[in-house]
C-alpha positions, 0 to 999 in steps of 0.5 A, a space after each residue: 682606453 676611453 670610448 667616445 660614442 658619435 652622436 646619431 647623426 655622425 660627424 667629421 673628424 678635423 683639428 681646429 684651433 683652440 680659439 675656434 671651439 664651439 661646444 654646440 658644434 664640436 665635441 671635443 676628444 682627449 687624444 691621451 684617451 684615444 692612445 695616440 702619439 703625442 705627435 698627433 696630440 700637438 699636431 704642429 701645422 708645418 707648411 713649406 714656404 718655398 726656399 731663401 734667396 741664397 743656400 749654404 750650409 750652417 744658416 743663421 736666423 733672428 727676428 726683429 720688427 716682425 722681420 725674419 733675417 736669414 745670414 749665409 755665414 760663409 759668404 756674409 750674404 743677408 736676406 730679410 723676410 716679411 711675413 705680411 708681404 710674402 717678399 724677401 729683400 736683400 740687405 747689407 752683406 755681413 763683415 767678416 764672413 766665416 763658419 762657425 758663428 752664432 747670432 741672436 737679436 736684442 732690440 734693433 740689432 742683430 749680433 753675430 759672433 765668433 767664428 773661424 776667420 774672426 774668432 773673437 769678433 762681434 759683428 752688430 747689424 742695426 736693422 734701421 739703418 741696414 749697416 754693420 759695424 765689427 769689433 775683431 776684438 770684443 769677445 774675451 776668448 775665441 768662439 767657433 761652433 758655439 751658441 748664443 743667446 740674449 739674457 733679460 739683462 740686456 747681455 749676450 751669453 755664449 755657450 760652447 765651442 770648437 775644442 782648441 788645446 789652448 783654450 779653457 772651458 768658461 763661456 762668455 758674457 758679452 755686454 752691447 753697452 761697453 762693447 766688452 765681454 768676460 768669462 762666465 762658469 763652464 758647462 756641467 759636463 767633462 768634455 768640451 761641447 759644440 753645435 749646441 743651441 740656446 734661448 731664454 725664457 724669462 730670466 733663465 737661459 736654456 742650453 740644449 743638445 750639441 755634439 762633443 768636438 773632440 769625441 763627436 758624441 751626441 747629447 741630448 743634455 738640457 741645462 738651465 743657466 741663471 745669470 744672476 748666479 752664474 750657475 747651471 741646473 741640469 733639467 730633463 733631457 730631450 728624448 733624443 740627441 740633437 746637434 745644429 738644430 734650431 731652438 726657439 721659445 714660444 708661449 713659454 715653452 721650448 721648441 727644439 727643431 730638427 738638426 742634422 739628419 733629423 725631422 724630429 721636433 721636441 717641445 719642453 714644458 719648463 713648469 713640468 720639466 718635461 719633454 714631448 715628441 711634437 709632430 716632425 718636419 716635413 722632410 729631415 733637412 739638415 743645420 736648422 736655424 729658426 726665429 719666432 714672429 708673432 708666435 709663428 715659428 719661421 725656420 730655414 735649413 742648409 738646403 735653403 728650404 723655408 718653413 713655418 707654422 702656427 705654434 698654437 696647438 690644434 685640438 682634435 674635435 668632431 664636427 656634428 653634422 
């Protein structure tokens, strides 16, 4: 292990943003040479930022035009948070509320798919008019406890579902321009899977973790899906299994956050096909949902706790006295 000698005048250890580094004022420390953990290396600055106006199990989240949207699946309550003012506003309630839905944003709209009470539905919220529309037959097959991500082609991709013997294992692609859907290839796993999370980076979609809905096995698997070829590639698994977790993309990296009864946060670099453990959440919580606004992650859990953090990594320096 390397030994770094402090200057005669001493100094103070502190984390700073990379942009604030000044070689005259700061001595930069490489944490990997100091034998510190990957969590310290990345030092995510999580902050608890109060609570959402209403709480419920299985929250959904999305961001549109620098606003964060929190949806209670079971009741349809929709709340909008403005990071600039720190104020929550009540918006139009979602039609046909149900547990087991998935949500993502595309353009100015938020799409909420499926659920136990309206299994083939696609609900569409227009943030510019504060109005909802719904097509209860938009999906080609029933979808519950699944995940959904927006592709770079302007279509929505749905993966996994609650186990039903009558259902096949194909996944679904939904086209908002035609309000119709069709089947795509199943995940490369022998069992059914639910409570995964999915997000796009570039032209690829990553499907991360989940639970076997018929066998209750927990998974750390990660697949990269290419919509152009309708194929999957298995990439490096997470350090630990997750389900009902949040997944976001920031600066070309995946951030997998929390899940049921865990505070662990993992980061994935697609270029190196490598996961690392980042700093944990303030508390474990459960059933996390998150969205990104200007490289800051905003997150809620089923208890109603609301968190944010600056996703830019800090670096450890000694500030010379």
